Each structure stands twice: as C-alpha cells, then as structure tokens.
SESE-113206 format. One line per field, with one value per residue: residue in one letter; x, y, z of N, C-alpha, C, O, CB in turn. Coordinates in nm, 2 decimals. Glycine has a CB too. Example, Ala and Ser with C-alpha at 12.3 -4.5 7.8 and 13.67 -1.06 7.14 Angstrom:
2
rest (A	S)
n.x (1.32	1.28)
n.y (-0.57	-0.22)
n.z (0.78	0.71)
ca.x (1.23	1.37)
ca.y (-0.45	-0.11)
ca.z (0.78	0.71)
c.x (1.32	1.29)
c.y (-0.33	0.00)
c.z (0.78	0.79)
o.x (1.42	1.34)
o.y (-0.33	0.11)
o.z (0.85	0.80)
cb.x (1.13	1.41)
cb.y (-0.45	-0.06)
cb.z (0.90	0.57)
//
This chain:
133
rest (X	X	X	X	X	X	X	X	X	X	X	X	X	X	X	X	X	X	X	X	X	X	X	X	X	X	X	X	X	X	X	X	X	X	X	X	X	X	X	X	X	X	X	X	X	X	X	X	X	X	X	X	X	X	X	X	X	X	X	X	X	X	X	X	X	X	X	X	X	X	X	X	X	X	X	X	X	X	X	X	X	X	X	X	X	X	X	X	X	X	X	X	X	X	X	X	X	X	X	X	X	X	X	X	X	X	X	X	X	X	X	X	X	X	X	X	X	X	X	X	X	X	X	X	X	X	X	X	X	X	X	X	X)
n.x (0.09	0.05	0.16	-0.02	0.10	0.39	0.37	0.46	0.62	0.44	0.33	0.14	-0.01	-0.35	-0.63	-0.85	-1.06	-1.45	-1.50	-1.27	-1.03	-0.74	-0.40	-0.05	0.27	0.41	0.61	0.55	0.30	0.34	0.46	0.32	0.07	-0.09	-0.25	-0.18	-0.29	-0.17	-0.28	-0.54	-0.71	-0.51	-0.56	-0.53	-0.52	-0.63	-0.50	-0.76	-0.91	-0.88	-0.87	-1.00	-0.90	-1.17	-1.18	-1.25	-1.09	-0.85	-0.65	-0.51	-0.35	-0.07	-0.01	0.23	0.44	0.48	0.63	0.88	0.85	0.78	0.61	0.27	-0.02	-0.26	-0.50	-0.63	-0.52	-0.35	-0.07	-0.08	-0.19	-0.40	-0.48	-0.65	-0.81	-0.77	-0.75	-0.54	-0.33	-0.10	0.07	0.34	0.30	0.48	0.69	0.51	0.49	0.73	0.76	0.62	0.74	0.99	0.87	0.70	0.39	0.36	0.46	0.36	0.19	-0.06	0.17	0.09	-0.17	-0.15	-0.33	-0.33	-0.52	-0.77	-0.56	-0.40	-0.59	-0.69	-0.45	-0.39	-0.57	-0.51	-0.29	-0.04	0.26	0.25	0.49	0.48	0.69)
n.y (-0.13	0.23	0.54	0.75	1.00	1.02	0.93	0.68	0.32	0.08	0.09	0.02	0.09	0.15	0.38	0.38	0.52	0.63	0.45	0.58	0.64	0.62	0.51	0.47	0.50	0.42	0.59	0.84	0.90	0.97	1.19	1.33	1.37	1.15	0.92	0.62	0.40	0.21	-0.02	-0.26	-0.33	-0.18	0.03	0.25	0.62	0.88	1.17	1.33	1.18	1.12	1.09	1.35	1.57	1.59	1.76	2.01	2.25	2.58	2.81	2.98	3.27	3.23	2.94	2.67	2.41	2.10	1.96	2.01	2.29	2.50	2.72	2.62	2.54	2.71	2.57	2.26	1.99	1.82	1.86	1.93	1.85	1.78	1.71	1.45	1.43	1.66	1.89	2.07	2.09	2.09	1.96	1.89	1.68	1.55	1.57	1.40	1.21	1.11	1.09	0.91	0.65	0.66	0.64	0.41	0.17	0.12	0.33	0.56	0.87	1.16	1.43	1.68	1.58	1.30	1.16	0.80	0.62	0.74	0.93	0.74	0.60	0.85	0.86	0.69	0.66	0.89	0.81	0.79	0.56	0.39	0.14	-0.13	-0.25)
n.z (0.01	-0.06	0.11	0.25	0.37	0.26	0.03	-0.06	-0.10	0.08	0.34	0.63	0.85	0.93	0.90	1.16	1.18	1.11	0.73	0.67	0.43	0.44	0.49	0.63	0.68	1.01	1.14	0.94	1.05	1.29	1.23	1.12	1.34	1.38	1.55	1.78	1.91	2.24	2.31	2.41	2.12	1.93	1.81	1.51	1.43	1.17	1.13	1.12	1.24	1.50	1.82	2.04	2.41	2.60	2.84	3.07	3.07	3.21	3.13	3.33	3.27	3.08	3.08	3.13	3.05	3.30	3.33	3.12	3.15	2.99	2.74	2.69	2.44	2.42	2.46	2.47	2.23	2.01	1.99	2.30	2.59	2.89	3.21	3.29	3.53	3.73	3.58	3.59	3.53	3.28	2.96	2.70	2.43	2.33	2.60	2.81	2.72	2.73	3.03	3.04	2.91	3.11	3.36	3.34	3.36	3.61	3.79	3.67	3.64	3.73	3.76	3.91	4.03	4.13	4.04	3.96	3.79	3.64	3.49	3.34	3.17	3.02	2.89	2.75	2.56	2.40	2.30	2.39	2.45	2.72	2.89	3.03	3.22)
ca.x (-0.01	0.09	0.15	-0.10	0.16	0.51	0.36	0.61	0.50	0.52	0.23	0.07	-0.11	-0.47	-0.70	-0.98	-1.19	-1.54	-1.48	-1.11	-0.89	-0.61	-0.29	0.02	0.41	0.40	0.66	0.50	0.17	0.38	0.48	0.17	-0.02	-0.18	-0.26	-0.19	-0.34	-0.13	-0.36	-0.71	-0.72	-0.45	-0.62	-0.44	-0.61	-0.53	-0.48	-0.89	-1.01	-0.81	-0.90	-0.92	-0.97	-1.28	-1.11	-1.29	-0.97	-0.91	-0.56	-0.42	-0.25	0.01	0.03	0.35	0.42	0.46	0.77	0.98	0.82	0.79	0.46	0.19	-0.10	-0.38	-0.63	-0.59	-0.46	-0.22	0.06	-0.06	-0.25	-0.42	-0.51	-0.85	-0.86	-0.70	-0.75	-0.49	-0.17	-0.11	0.22	0.33	0.27	0.65	0.74	0.44	0.54	0.91	0.76	0.56	0.86	1.05	0.81	0.64	0.24	0.35	0.45	0.32	0.06	-0.05	0.24	0.04	-0.27	-0.11	-0.39	-0.32	-0.64	-0.86	-0.51	-0.36	-0.67	-0.71	-0.31	-0.38	-0.64	-0.46	-0.18	0.11	0.24	0.32	0.53	0.44	0.78)
ca.y (-0.02	0.35	0.57	0.89	1.11	1.03	0.82	0.60	0.18	0.02	0.15	-0.06	0.14	0.23	0.48	0.33	0.64	0.54	0.48	0.64	0.52	0.72	0.41	0.55	0.46	0.44	0.71	0.88	0.92	1.01	1.32	1.41	1.38	1.09	0.83	0.50	0.36	0.08	-0.09	-0.30	-0.36	-0.12	0.10	0.40	0.72	0.93	1.34	1.38	1.10	1.11	1.10	1.51	1.59	1.69	1.82	2.14	2.30	2.69	2.82	3.10	3.38	3.18	2.80	2.58	2.24	2.12	1.89	2.09	2.41	2.60	2.74	2.54	2.59	2.76	2.49	2.10	2.00	1.70	1.86	1.99	1.76	1.81	1.60	1.47	1.42	1.77	1.99	2.19	1.98	2.08	1.92	1.88	1.50	1.51	1.57	1.33	1.05	1.07	1.05	0.75	0.58	0.62	0.58	0.30	0.18	0.11	0.45	0.69	0.92	1.31	1.49	1.73	1.56	1.19	1.09	0.68	0.54	0.83	0.96	0.65	0.59	0.92	0.91	0.57	0.72	0.94	0.75	0.80	0.44	0.34	0.03	-0.27	-0.20)
ca.z (0.00	-0.07	0.25	0.19	0.35	0.15	-0.10	-0.08	-0.07	0.18	0.41	0.70	0.94	0.86	0.99	1.21	1.13	0.97	0.60	0.58	0.32	0.50	0.47	0.68	0.78	1.13	1.15	0.88	1.09	1.44	1.23	1.10	1.42	1.39	1.68	1.75	2.06	2.22	2.42	2.33	1.97	1.94	1.69	1.46	1.37	1.10	1.18	1.08	1.30	1.60	1.98	2.14	2.45	2.62	2.92	3.08	3.18	3.17	3.20	3.41	3.20	3.04	3.15	3.14	3.04	3.45	3.28	3.07	3.22	2.86	2.73	2.62	2.37	2.47	2.46	2.50	2.12	1.95	2.10	2.43	2.69	3.03	3.30	3.30	3.65	3.83	3.47	3.64	3.48	3.14	2.96	2.56	2.42	2.38	2.72	2.90	2.68	2.77	3.14	3.07	2.94	3.22	3.46	3.32	3.41	3.74	3.88	3.59	3.73	3.70	3.84	4.01	4.13	4.19	3.97	3.83	3.70	3.51	3.35	3.27	3.11	2.90	2.78	2.65	2.45	2.34	2.21	2.48	2.49	2.88	2.91	3.19	3.26)
c.x (0.10	0.07	0.08	-0.01	0.29	0.47	0.45	0.53	0.54	0.42	0.16	-0.02	-0.23	-0.55	-0.84	-1.11	-1.30	-1.51	-1.39	-1.03	-0.74	-0.50	-0.15	0.15	0.35	0.47	0.61	0.38	0.21	0.38	0.41	0.04	-0.14	-0.17	-0.29	-0.22	-0.25	-0.20	-0.49	-0.64	-0.59	-0.46	-0.56	-0.54	-0.55	-0.55	-0.66	-0.97	-0.93	-0.89	-0.87	-0.93	-1.08	-1.24	-1.17	-1.16	-0.94	-0.80	-0.58	-0.33	-0.18	0.08	0.16	0.34	0.52	0.61	0.90	1.01	0.85	0.66	0.40	0.11	-0.18	-0.52	-0.57	-0.59	-0.39	-0.13	0.07	-0.22	-0.24	-0.47	-0.63	-0.92	-0.86	-0.77	-0.69	-0.35	-0.14	0.07	0.19	0.35	0.42	0.73	0.65	0.51	0.67	0.90	0.70	0.66	0.92	1.01	0.70	0.50	0.27	0.34	0.40	0.20	0.05	0.13	0.25	-0.07	-0.23	-0.19	-0.33	-0.45	-0.66	-0.74	-0.42	-0.46	-0.66	-0.55	-0.29	-0.43	-0.62	-0.31	-0.06	0.11	0.30	0.35	0.49	0.56	0.89)
c.y (0.12	0.43	0.71	1.00	1.13	0.97	0.73	0.42	0.17	0.05	0.05	-0.05	0.21	0.32	0.42	0.44	0.56	0.53	0.56	0.56	0.55	0.55	0.50	0.48	0.48	0.59	0.85	1.00	0.99	1.18	1.40	1.42	1.24	0.99	0.68	0.46	0.22	0.01	-0.17	-0.39	-0.28	-0.06	0.25	0.46	0.85	1.13	1.39	1.32	1.07	1.15	1.22	1.50	1.65	1.74	2.00	2.23	2.46	2.71	2.96	3.21	3.24	3.02	2.74	2.44	2.18	2.01	2.00	2.27	2.56	2.59	2.62	2.58	2.66	2.71	2.35	2.11	1.86	1.71	1.90	1.89	1.82	1.70	1.55	1.50	1.57	1.87	2.06	2.16	1.97	2.03	1.89	1.73	1.49	1.45	1.45	1.20	1.04	1.03	0.91	0.64	0.55	0.58	0.45	0.28	0.18	0.25	0.63	0.73	1.09	1.37	1.59	1.70	1.43	1.09	0.92	0.63	0.65	0.90	0.89	0.64	0.68	0.91	0.83	0.57	0.77	0.92	0.78	0.64	0.48	0.18	-0.05	-0.23	-0.10)
c.z (-0.04	0.06	0.18	0.25	0.27	0.03	-0.17	-0.05	0.08	0.32	0.50	0.80	0.83	0.98	1.05	1.21	1.06	0.84	0.57	0.54	0.37	0.53	0.55	0.68	0.91	1.18	1.08	0.97	1.22	1.37	1.19	1.16	1.41	1.49	1.68	1.92	2.08	2.35	2.34	2.19	1.89	1.74	1.61	1.41	1.31	1.20	1.17	1.20	1.48	1.73	2.03	2.30	2.47	2.76	2.90	3.17	3.11	3.23	3.24	3.33	3.11	3.10	3.08	3.14	3.24	3.40	3.23	3.08	3.10	2.83	2.66	2.53	2.44	2.53	2.46	2.32	2.10	2.09	2.24	2.51	2.80	3.11	3.33	3.44	3.75	3.66	3.53	3.57	3.32	3.09	2.79	2.57	2.41	2.51	2.82	2.81	2.70	2.93	3.15	3.05	3.03	3.33	3.45	3.39	3.59	3.84	3.77	3.62	3.71	3.81	3.96	4.06	4.20	4.12	3.89	3.73	3.58	3.40	3.30	3.16	2.97	2.82	2.70	2.55	2.38	2.25	2.28	2.54	2.65	2.88	3.03	3.24	3.22)
o.x (0.22	-0.03	0.12	-0.04	0.31	0.54	0.50	0.41	0.62	0.50	0.12	-0.09	-0.23	-0.54	-0.94	-1.23	-1.28	-1.49	-1.39	-0.98	-0.64	-0.55	-0.16	0.13	0.24	0.41	0.63	0.38	0.12	0.31	0.42	-0.07	-0.26	-0.05	-0.38	-0.16	-0.25	-0.16	-0.54	-0.55	-0.57	-0.41	-0.55	-0.63	-0.46	-0.60	-0.68	-1.07	-0.96	-0.97	-0.76	-0.99	-1.11	-1.35	-1.16	-1.14	-1.00	-0.78	-0.66	-0.21	-0.25	0.19	0.19	0.26	0.61	0.69	0.99	1.11	0.91	0.59	0.46	0.15	-0.15	-0.60	-0.45	-0.64	-0.37	-0.12	0.17	-0.34	-0.14	-0.49	-0.71	-1.02	-0.94	-0.88	-0.76	-0.26	-0.14	0.17	0.08	0.39	0.48	0.79	0.72	0.57	0.71	0.99	0.73	0.69	0.93	1.08	0.63	0.48	0.20	0.26	0.40	0.10	0.16	0.16	0.33	-0.10	-0.27	-0.16	-0.28	-0.44	-0.60	-0.76	-0.35	-0.42	-0.64	-0.55	-0.22	-0.40	-0.67	-0.25	0.04	0.03	0.37	0.25	0.49	0.55	0.98)
o.y (0.09	0.41	0.77	1.11	1.23	0.97	0.72	0.40	0.22	0.04	-0.03	-0.14	0.27	0.32	0.43	0.41	0.47	0.64	0.63	0.46	0.50	0.48	0.62	0.36	0.54	0.68	0.95	1.12	1.07	1.27	1.52	1.46	1.25	0.98	0.62	0.49	0.13	-0.01	-0.14	-0.47	-0.33	-0.08	0.34	0.41	0.92	1.17	1.49	1.37	0.98	1.24	1.24	1.39	1.74	1.80	2.07	2.27	2.49	2.67	3.04	3.20	3.15	3.00	2.78	2.37	2.25	2.02	2.05	2.35	2.66	2.50	2.54	2.70	2.66	2.75	2.34	2.20	1.80	1.65	1.92	1.89	1.89	1.59	1.62	1.55	1.58	1.90	2.16	2.24	1.87	2.06	1.88	1.67	1.42	1.34	1.41	1.11	0.92	0.96	0.82	0.56	0.43	0.50	0.41	0.36	0.24	0.27	0.75	0.65	1.15	1.34	1.61	1.78	1.43	0.97	0.92	0.60	0.65	0.93	0.94	0.69	0.63	0.94	0.85	0.51	0.75	0.98	0.80	0.58	0.57	0.10	0.01	-0.16	-0.08)
o.z (-0.05	0.13	0.07	0.20	0.20	-0.07	-0.28	0.00	0.16	0.42	0.43	0.84	0.72	1.10	0.98	1.23	0.97	0.80	0.46	0.59	0.31	0.61	0.52	0.68	0.92	1.23	1.14	0.96	1.26	1.42	1.22	1.11	1.44	1.52	1.62	2.02	2.00	2.46	2.23	2.18	1.77	1.63	1.69	1.35	1.36	1.30	1.23	1.26	1.55	1.73	2.07	2.33	2.41	2.79	2.80	3.28	3.01	3.35	3.18	3.35	3.07	3.15	2.97	3.21	3.28	3.48	3.30	3.06	3.11	2.86	2.59	2.51	2.56	2.60	2.43	2.26	2.20	2.19	2.30	2.46	2.84	3.06	3.39	3.47	3.85	3.69	3.55	3.57	3.25	3.15	2.74	2.67	2.49	2.53	2.91	2.86	2.70	2.98	3.23	3.14	3.06	3.40	3.54	3.49	3.67	3.93	3.80	3.64	3.69	3.92	4.06	4.15	4.32	4.12	3.77	3.61	3.48	3.28	3.21	3.05	2.86	2.70	2.60	2.44	2.27	2.17	2.21	2.61	2.68	2.88	3.13	3.34	3.30)
cb.x (-0.10	0.03	0.33	-0.30	0.18	0.65	0.32	0.77	0.53	0.68	0.13	0.14	-0.04	-0.59	-0.74	-0.96	-1.13	-1.67	-1.56	-1.01	-0.89	-0.67	-0.26	-0.02	0.57	0.46	0.75	0.48	0.07	0.58	0.55	0.12	-0.07	-0.21	-0.35	-0.06	-0.53	0.05	-0.42	-0.82	-0.87	-0.34	-0.76	-0.31	-0.72	-0.57	-0.35	-0.95	-1.05	-0.68	-0.83	-1.02	-0.94	-1.44	-0.94	-1.43	-0.78	-1.06	-0.44	-0.32	-0.12	0.08	-0.09	0.43	0.55	0.28	0.71	0.95	0.95	0.89	0.44	0.12	-0.15	-0.42	-0.74	-0.72	-0.39	-0.10	0.16	-0.07	-0.21	-0.52	-0.47	-0.96	-0.78	-0.45	-0.85	-0.49	-0.20	-0.18	0.27	0.45	0.16	0.72	0.74	0.26	0.52	1.05	0.70	0.43	0.94	1.09	0.75	0.73	0.14	0.46	0.63	0.31	0.09	-0.24	0.27	0.04	-0.40	-0.12	-0.42	-0.27	-0.82	-0.98	-0.46	-0.35	-0.75	-0.76	-0.17	-0.41	-0.70	-0.48	-0.19	0.10	0.32	0.21	0.63	0.43	0.80)
cb.y (0.00	0.40	0.57	0.91	1.14	0.94	0.88	0.67	0.00	0.07	0.21	-0.12	0.27	0.09	0.61	0.30	0.78	0.59	0.52	0.73	0.57	0.86	0.38	0.60	0.56	0.32	0.69	0.78	0.78	0.93	1.33	1.40	1.51	1.07	0.89	0.45	0.34	0.06	0.03	-0.11	-0.31	-0.20	0.13	0.39	0.75	0.90	1.45	1.33	0.94	1.18	0.99	1.69	1.58	1.63	1.77	2.13	2.17	2.74	2.79	3.03	3.49	3.29	2.67	2.61	2.16	2.07	1.80	2.06	2.41	2.57	2.87	2.48	2.51	2.82	2.52	1.96	2.11	1.76	1.94	2.22	1.64	1.92	1.63	1.31	1.30	1.76	2.05	2.22	1.79	2.25	1.75	1.97	1.41	1.63	1.72	1.36	1.01	1.25	1.14	0.70	0.62	0.69	0.69	0.22	0.02	0.03	0.46	0.67	0.87	1.39	1.52	1.83	1.55	1.19	1.19	0.53	0.50	1.00	1.08	0.53	0.61	1.09	0.92	0.46	0.76	1.02	0.82	0.93	0.33	0.38	0.05	-0.49	-0.27)
cb.z (0.17	-0.18	0.36	0.24	0.46	0.20	-0.20	0.09	-0.18	0.18	0.33	0.74	1.04	0.78	0.89	1.37	1.02	0.95	0.55	0.65	0.10	0.70	0.28	0.80	0.76	1.20	1.12	0.81	1.10	1.52	1.18	1.01	1.39	1.29	1.76	1.66	2.08	2.20	2.53	2.25	1.91	2.03	1.74	1.34	1.47	0.90	1.01	0.93	1.19	1.57	2.07	2.11	2.46	2.62	2.89	3.15	3.17	3.19	3.13	3.50	3.34	3.05	3.13	3.26	2.83	3.56	3.13	2.94	3.38	2.74	2.64	2.67	2.30	2.38	2.35	2.60	2.12	1.77	2.05	2.42	2.70	3.03	3.41	3.24	3.72	3.90	3.41	3.82	3.52	3.07	3.08	2.47	2.26	2.39	2.78	2.92	2.53	2.75	3.21	2.96	2.90	3.25	3.50	3.36	3.36	3.77	3.96	3.45	3.92	3.77	3.77	4.00	4.06	4.33	3.88	3.89	3.80	3.59	3.35	3.34	3.19	2.95	2.83	2.68	2.46	2.41	2.04	2.64	2.38	3.02	2.91	3.17	3.28)
//
C-alpha cells in the first residue's frame, strides 16, 4: 500500500475512522499527528479522526508544561495534553510521552494531582505509550 503522507510504498497502518481510506507508515503518521493506541485492539487514527480531549480546562495567563516548564498551547490539542482528573496539569505530548517511558505503568501518574487510573486511561486513549516495565 502507498502511504498517504510520503506517497512511498510499504504503508501498513490504517486509520480506524469510519470509512477513512488513509493508510500510512507509523513514523509518517507520528510526524503528521496521527494517533496509535497501545492497548486493546491497537487502533490507529489519522489526523482527522484521532481522539481529542474533552476536558474543561482553563489556563491562568500563560500556562507552562509541568515537565519542561515551557509554554503550552492555549487549549488541549494534539501537542498539548491536560490531566483529566485535576484539569490543572498541562503537558507537551513529547514531554508526557518521555515521562511515561521513564516511569512505566506502575509509577506513571499525573505529576500534579497524583491520579493514576483516570490519568493513565486518558493518556492511553490519546496514544501515549506506557510500557509495563
């Protein structure tokens, strides 16, 4: 199959969005904002059908990523995620992914409110890979 992003052959990841014909290479999809879920059926979604956060979170002035302390987007989006439990902890996707890889499932939690269950469930849904160890 041809990748819908780079147009080269060998694409094998298909979007699970309803009637979506997009097929892409995993690295191409990651660069373009596609989401792959690392649990259950291991579904992948293109940039148009990826899951989004429905958290009611309000920023106070310029909010910083709790991990790198640099500015985040003004609202939840592909590159900016919010803790669903406290709605006060904001992260860059790359920062929380790094935290997940370093912490693994047993220790991965919201750095602010310390929630584990709700936080991990939402991060999994949004395509954050959380290893078992």
